[in-house]
Every structure is written in C-alpha cells, then in structure tokens.
C-alpha positions as CSV (number, residue, x, y, z in Angstrom):
1,M,-2.2,-43.9,-6.6
2,K,0.3,-41.0,-6.5
3,K,0.2,-39.0,-3.3
4,Y,0.2,-35.2,-3.5
5,T,1.7,-32.8,-0.9
6,E,-0.4,-30.5,1.2
7,N,1.0,-27.5,-0.7
8,Q,-0.1,-29.0,-4.0
9,K,-3.6,-29.6,-2.6
10,I,-3.7,-26.0,-1.4
11,E,-2.7,-24.8,-4.9
12,V,-5.5,-26.8,-6.4
13,C,-8.0,-25.3,-4.0
14,N,-6.7,-21.7,-4.6
15,K,-6.9,-21.9,-8.4
16,Y,-10.4,-23.4,-8.3
17,S,-11.5,-20.6,-5.9
18,E,-10.0,-18.0,-8.3
19,G,-12.4,-19.3,-11.0
20,F,-10.4,-21.9,-12.8
21,T,-12.4,-24.9,-14.1
22,I,-11.3,-28.4,-13.0
23,E,-9.8,-28.9,-16.4
24,E,-7.8,-25.7,-16.2
25,V,-6.6,-26.5,-12.6
26,S,-5.5,-29.9,-13.9
27,K,-3.6,-28.3,-16.8
28,A,-2.0,-25.7,-14.6
29,T,-0.9,-28.1,-11.8
30,G,-0.3,-31.3,-13.8
31,I,-2.7,-33.2,-11.6
32,P,-5.3,-35.4,-13.3
33,K,-8.9,-34.1,-13.4
34,T,-10.3,-36.9,-11.4
35,T,-7.7,-36.3,-8.7
36,V,-8.5,-32.6,-8.7
37,G,-12.1,-33.4,-8.1
38,R,-11.2,-35.8,-5.2
39,I,-9.0,-33.1,-3.6
40,L,-11.8,-30.6,-3.8
41,D,-14.1,-33.1,-2.1
42,E,-11.5,-33.8,0.5
43,K,-11.2,-30.1,1.4
44,G,-15.0,-29.6,1.4
45,I,-15.1,-27.2,-1.6
46,Q,-18.4,-27.3,-3.4
47,K,-18.0,-27.8,-7.1
48,R,-19.5,-25.4,-9.5
49,S,-22.0,-26.3,-12.3
50,K,-21.1,-26.0,-15.9
51,A,-23.4,-23.0,-16.1
52,C,-21.3,-21.2,-13.5
53,H,-18.1,-21.9,-15.5
54,K,-19.7,-20.3,-18.6
55,Q,-20.1,-17.1,-16.5
56,V,-16.4,-17.3,-15.7
57,H,-15.6,-17.1,-19.4
58,K,-18.1,-14.3,-20.1
59,F,-15.5,-12.0,-21.8
60,S,-15.0,-12.0,-25.5
61,E,-11.6,-12.7,-26.9
62,D,-11.2,-9.0,-27.8
63,K,-12.2,-8.0,-24.2
64,E,-9.7,-10.4,-22.7
65,K,-6.9,-9.0,-25.0
66,E,-7.9,-5.5,-23.8
67,I,-7.7,-6.6,-20.1
68,I,-4.2,-8.0,-20.7
69,R,-3.1,-4.9,-22.6
70,L,-4.2,-2.6,-19.8
71,Y,-2.5,-4.7,-17.2
72,V,0.8,-5.4,-19.0
73,E,1.3,-2.3,-21.3
74,E,-0.4,0.4,-19.3
75,N,0.5,-1.1,-15.9
76,K,-3.0,-0.6,-14.5
77,N,-4.0,-2.6,-11.5
78,T,-6.9,-5.1,-11.5
79,N,-9.2,-2.6,-9.6
80,E,-8.6,0.1,-12.2
81,I,-9.3,-2.3,-15.1
82,A,-12.4,-3.5,-13.4
83,Q,-13.7,0.1,-13.0
84,L,-12.9,0.9,-16.7
85,L,-14.7,-2.2,-18.0
86,G,-17.6,-2.2,-15.5
87,T,-16.7,-5.6,-14.1
88,Y,-15.2,-7.1,-10.9
89,N,-11.6,-7.2,-9.7
90,T,-11.8,-11.0,-9.3
91,S,-13.1,-11.4,-12.9
92,V,-10.1,-9.5,-14.2
93,R,-7.7,-11.6,-12.1
94,R,-9.2,-14.8,-13.5
95,V,-8.6,-13.6,-17.1
96,L,-5.0,-12.7,-16.3
97,L,-4.3,-16.1,-14.6
98,R,-6.0,-18.0,-17.4
99,N,-3.6,-16.4,-19.8
100,N,-0.5,-17.0,-17.6
101,I,0.0,-13.4,-16.7
102,E,1.8,-13.1,-13.4
103,I,-0.2,-11.0,-10.9
104,R,1.9,-8.2,-9.4
105,A,2.1,-7.7,-5.7
106,R,0.9,-4.4,-4.3
107,G,3.4,-1.6,-4.7
108,V,5.5,-3.4,-7.3
109,A,4.5,-0.9,-10.0
110,R,6.1,1.9,-7.9
111,R,9.6,0.4,-8.5
112,F,9.2,0.3,-12.3
113,V,10.0,4.0,-12.8
114,Q,13.7,4.4,-13.5
115,L,16.0,7.4,-13.7
116,E,16.3,7.0,-17.5
117,D,12.5,7.4,-17.9
118,I,12.9,11.0,-16.8
119,K,16.5,11.8,-17.6
120,S,16.1,10.8,-21.3
121,K,13.5,13.6,-21.7
122,E,15.9,16.3,-20.2
123,G,15.9,19.5,-22.2
124,T,12.4,18.9,-23.8
125,D,9.4,21.1,-23.4
126,D,7.6,18.3,-21.6
127,F,10.4,17.9,-19.1
128,D,10.3,21.6,-18.4
129,Y,6.5,21.5,-17.9
130,F,6.7,18.8,-15.3
131,L,9.6,20.6,-13.6
132,G,7.2,23.5,-13.0
133,L,4.4,21.2,-11.9
134,L,6.6,19.3,-9.4
135,A,7.9,22.6,-8.1
136,T,4.4,23.7,-7.1
137,D,2.3,20.5,-6.4
138,G,5.0,17.8,-6.1
139,C,6.1,16.4,-2.8
140,V,9.5,14.8,-2.1
141,T,9.7,12.8,1.1
142,K,12.7,10.5,1.7
143,N,13.0,8.7,-1.7
144,N,9.4,9.1,-2.7
145,I,8.2,11.5,-5.4
146,V,4.5,12.2,-5.1
147,L,1.9,14.2,-7.1
148,D,-1.7,14.3,-6.0
149,F,-4.7,16.3,-7.1
150,A,-8.4,16.8,-6.6
151,E,-10.8,15.3,-9.2
152,Q,-11.0,18.5,-11.2
153,N,-7.3,18.4,-11.9
154,K,-7.0,14.6,-12.3
155,E,-6.0,15.0,-16.0
156,L,-2.6,16.3,-14.8
157,L,-1.9,12.8,-13.3
158,N,-2.8,11.2,-16.7
159,Y,-0.2,13.5,-18.3
160,W,2.4,12.7,-15.7
161,N,1.8,9.0,-16.1
162,E,2.1,9.3,-19.9
163,F,5.4,11.2,-19.4
164,L,6.7,8.3,-17.2
165,G,5.7,5.8,-19.9
166,N,2.4,4.7,-18.2
167,K,4.3,2.8,-15.6
168,C,2.3,4.0,-12.5
169,N,-1.1,3.4,-11.0
170,I,-3.3,6.3,-10.3
171,N,-4.6,5.6,-6.8
172,V,-7.7,7.3,-5.3
173,S,-8.4,8.0,-1.6
174,I,-10.8,10.2,0.3
175,H,-9.3,13.5,1.6
176,K,-9.3,13.4,5.4
177,V,-10.4,17.0,5.8
178,Y,-12.6,17.8,2.8
179,K,-14.0,14.2,2.3
180,T,-13.5,14.4,-1.4
181,P,-11.7,12.0,-3.8
182,Q,-8.0,12.6,-4.0
183,Y,-5.9,11.1,-6.9
184,R,-2.3,10.3,-6.5
185,I,0.8,8.9,-8.3
186,A,3.7,8.0,-6.1
187,F,6.9,6.1,-6.7
188,S,10.2,5.6,-4.9
189,N,13.6,6.0,-6.5
190,P,16.7,7.6,-4.8
191,E,18.4,8.3,-8.1
192,I,15.4,10.3,-9.4
193,K,15.3,12.2,-6.1
194,E,18.9,13.1,-6.4
195,F,18.5,14.1,-10.1
196,L,15.5,16.3,-9.4
197,S,17.4,18.1,-6.6
198,T,19.8,19.4,-9.2
199,Y,16.9,21.3,-10.6
200,G,15.7,22.6,-7.3
201,I,13.0,20.0,-6.5
202,V,14.0,19.1,-2.9
203,E,12.4,18.1,0.4
204,R,10.7,20.8,2.4
205,K,10.7,23.1,-0.6
206,T,7.6,25.1,0.6
207,C,9.7,27.9,2.0
208,N,13.0,27.1,0.2
209,L,12.3,26.8,-3.5
210,H,14.6,28.0,-6.3
211,L,14.5,26.4,-9.7
212,K,17.6,25.9,-11.9
213,Y,15.9,28.0,-14.6
214,I,12.4,29.3,-15.6
215,N,11.1,29.3,-19.2
216,W,7.6,29.4,-20.7
217,N,7.2,25.7,-20.4
218,V,8.2,25.7,-16.7
219,L,5.9,28.6,-16.1
220,R,3.0,26.7,-17.7
221,G,3.6,23.9,-15.2
222,I,3.8,26.4,-12.3
223,I,0.5,28.1,-13.3
224,D,-1.2,24.7,-13.7
225,G,0.0,23.8,-10.2
226,D,-0.3,26.9,-8.1
227,G,-1.7,29.5,-10.5
228,C,-5.1,31.0,-10.9
229,I,-6.8,32.8,-13.8
230,L,-8.9,35.5,-12.1
231,K,-11.8,37.1,-14.0
232,T,-13.2,40.6,-13.1
233,N,-15.3,43.3,-14.7
234,E,-17.9,40.7,-15.8
235,G,-15.2,38.5,-17.3
236,K,-13.8,41.3,-19.5
237,T,-10.6,41.6,-17.5
238,I,-8.3,38.7,-16.7
239,S,-5.4,38.6,-14.2
240,I,-2.9,35.8,-13.7
241,G,-1.9,35.0,-10.2
242,I,0.6,32.6,-8.6
243,T,0.6,31.9,-4.8
244,S,3.5,30.4,-2.9
245,G,4.8,30.2,0.7
246,C,8.3,31.0,-0.7
247,K,8.8,34.7,-1.5
248,N,12.2,34.0,-3.2
249,F,10.5,31.6,-5.7
250,L,8.0,34.3,-6.7
251,E,10.8,36.8,-7.0
252,Q,12.5,34.4,-9.4
253,I,9.3,34.3,-11.5
254,Q,8.9,38.1,-11.3
255,Q,12.4,38.4,-12.7
256,F,11.5,36.1,-15.6
257,Y,8.4,38.3,-16.2
258,S,10.6,41.5,-16.2
259,D,13.1,39.9,-18.6
260,N,10.2,39.5,-21.0
261,G,8.9,43.0,-20.6
262,I,5.9,42.0,-18.4
263,K,5.0,44.0,-15.3
264,S,4.0,42.1,-12.2
265,Y,3.1,42.8,-8.6
266,L,4.3,40.8,-5.6
267,R,2.5,41.2,-2.2
268,E,2.1,39.3,1.0
269,S,-1.2,37.5,1.4
270,N,-3.3,37.8,4.6
271,R,-5.6,34.9,3.7
272,N,-3.7,32.3,5.7
273,I,-2.2,32.0,9.2
274,N,1.2,31.1,7.7
275,P,2.8,33.8,5.5
276,T,2.1,33.3,1.8
277,Y,2.7,35.6,-1.1
278,D,0.9,36.4,-4.4
279,L,2.4,37.4,-7.7
280,Y,-0.1,39.0,-10.1
281,V,-0.1,40.2,-13.7
282,H,-3.0,42.6,-14.4
283,K,-2.3,44.4,-17.7
284,S,-4.3,42.9,-20.5
285,E,-1.5,43.2,-23.0
286,D,0.9,41.4,-20.6
287,V,-1.7,38.7,-19.9
288,L,-2.1,38.1,-23.6
289,K,1.6,37.9,-24.1
290,I,1.8,35.3,-21.4
291,Y,-1.0,33.3,-23.0
292,E,0.6,33.3,-26.4
293,N,3.9,32.1,-25.0
294,L,2.4,29.5,-22.6
295,Y,0.2,27.7,-25.1
296,K,1.9,28.0,-28.5
297,N,2.7,24.4,-29.5
298,A,2.0,23.3,-25.9
299,H,1.6,19.5,-25.4
300,F,0.6,19.3,-21.8
301,F,-1.6,21.8,-20.1
302,L,-4.6,22.0,-17.8
303,K,-7.5,22.6,-20.2
304,R,-9.9,24.2,-17.8
305,K,-7.3,27.0,-17.1
306,E,-6.5,27.6,-20.7
307,E,-10.2,28.0,-21.5
308,K,-10.5,30.8,-19.0
309,F,-8.6,33.1,-21.4
310,G,-11.4,33.0,-23.9
311,S,-12.9,36.4,-23.1
312,L,-9.5,38.0,-23.3
313,L,-9.0,36.6,-26.8
314,E,-12.3,37.9,-27.9
315,K,-11.4,41.3,-26.5
316,F,-8.3,41.4,-28.7
317,N,-10.1,39.7,-31.6
318,K,-7.8,36.7,-31.5
319,C,-8.7,33.0,-32.2
320,K,-7.5,30.1,-30.2
321,L,-4.9,28.0,-32.0
322,V,-3.5,25.9,-29.2
323,N,-1.3,23.1,-30.4
324,S,-1.7,24.2,-34.0
325,G,1.9,25.4,-34.5
326,K,0.6,28.6,-36.0
327,E,0.8,32.1,-34.8
328,M,-2.2,33.8,-33.1
329,C,-4.3,35.4,-35.7
330,D,-7.3,37.7,-36.2
331,S,-10.6,35.9,-35.9
332,N,-11.5,37.2,-39.4
333,P,-8.2,37.9,-41.1
334,E,-9.6,38.4,-44.6
335,P,-13.1,39.2,-45.7
336,S,-15.0,36.8,-47.9
337,L,-15.2,37.7,-51.6
C-alpha cells in the first residue's frame, strides 16, 4: 500500500473540515476514497453522514454562480458575500473551494488598485468629483489612501469602489468614540499617492490644502465631503456651508464662487478648540445657481444632500431633473389644452 506524507494527510483533513465530501477530497488530492477514509480515522476525525453532505450542497447552481461572481468580479470577501446572501462565511468558502477558486489572503485586495485605474479617468467629471471628496474626507498616510464614512454616507464608498473598478472591499468597524459603525475603503500604492499629490491631495492636508483647480464637479465632491445644506425659516431658506481647518482652501473656493458671480461669506468658527473656518452662501438666487451647476448631468452625488434643495426648487417653481441632461424647467411650463 502506498504511503502518504504527513503534509498530504493534513491536506486531507483540512479539506474535509472545510466541508468537502470524501469523494471531493479524493478528487482534489488524488488519494483513493478508501485511503481518505482511513486517514480521517487515523486522525480521529468523525465522518459526516450523507444527510450532512446534502446540507453542504444546499446552494442552487445559480446561487453558486452568484457567489463566484461576487468574489471574482466584484472582489468582495467571503464575509461580505455571506452577509449579502444571508449565509455563513464557511459556506461561501466551501462553494469557492469546490469550484477551484483560490481563496485570497487577507489584505490582498488592497494591492489590486493600480495607478492606471485612476489615471485613465483623469479629466473626466467623475475624476474631478472624487478629487473633491478625497480633498475633504480622504486621508493619505505613508502610501495608504483611505476613505471612511458613517453609515448614513456609506453610499459614497460604493461610488468610490465603482470608480476603482470594484477592486476593493468595504470594511466595517465600530468607531472608538461614538460606538457607531464606520465603513472604510483603504488601499496602498506609492504611485497613486505621488499622482494624487500633483493635484494637492497630500499627507497632513488638514491645514495645508490647495487643489490644482476647482470646478463644479470638484465642488460637488467637496460639499458631499465637508459641506452642509442648512435650512432656516421653516425650510423656506437654504444656505450652503463648507467647513475646513484650512483657511487658504476655503479662500480658493471663495474665489471660485466669485468668478461665477456668487457672493459668499468666510468666517472663523468658534465651535471647536482648534481653529476652523466656515464658508457660507446665503442668497437664494446664488444657492439655486450652485444647485443647477452641481447636479446638471451629475453621475455621483450624495442623494440625501441633493434632496435637501427640494424646498428651494419649489420656491422658484423649478422641477428636479438630476441626471436628465435637460435644463431646469418650470414645474408647469405649458398649461393643458
């Protein structure tokens, strides 16, 4: 009888523990089924009944294909897939292993983002939007590029992942201070770090931030990151505010407003111990102009902020045509005949 090494025996035991049947272990290792059984007995591993093995194969063919697609094409990890499909991490792993899908080690997905994934979109509206978002809520440390948000803004990470080609995992942790879920995408790439620095996205940018340029798409990212839509006068009046620890950055935005005929007010805030600054636009006509330019043909934007402009649009008898490619129009442009 052929003798098998200790490593081969360990492989047999590991695959069986991961949910493979004796027949599948035999096929994967090239060891006869009867020998597989003897190895399991030798190692004191209790064999499962046929009923248990049926549980292992509880997914339909379509469900298994979906698991493989989520793992391979969308680069989700086994925990994320399990949460999406209401199953267990181990069950997802068994499906992948049965279909000869190599399980990634932790952190491998972070290395998949390449410079070309971002640089190829240079000059597009989407590139400019994420430039603004990274300027406000992004963090660059060493070679790491990080974006994280609370649950109410989690959709921004879905957008960022889509922009990167769905190559990242969205990880969740509990905030140390507020004890609430915090969602994050992080990856490491020194070339991307250097590339972003040419646009003003650098380490320790809190008090030293100046972007290469600002346009309406960049501004939309800035507002989604550090902006607020403030309603007063029972919601009839709306102001747009941007808060930052860098006064020079807000002055750059203020100049952009001025170049577009919009009046804004910059002041130092007394809400925090460290000095911060607020830039506000109050005049309704100016707020409407900003809205029209921010969201006309917009692809990525934080929906809950865009929706706050609803009362202003009603005031000016305008209808919301976000992403339509059309101009803003009267809510009843022509009476019915």
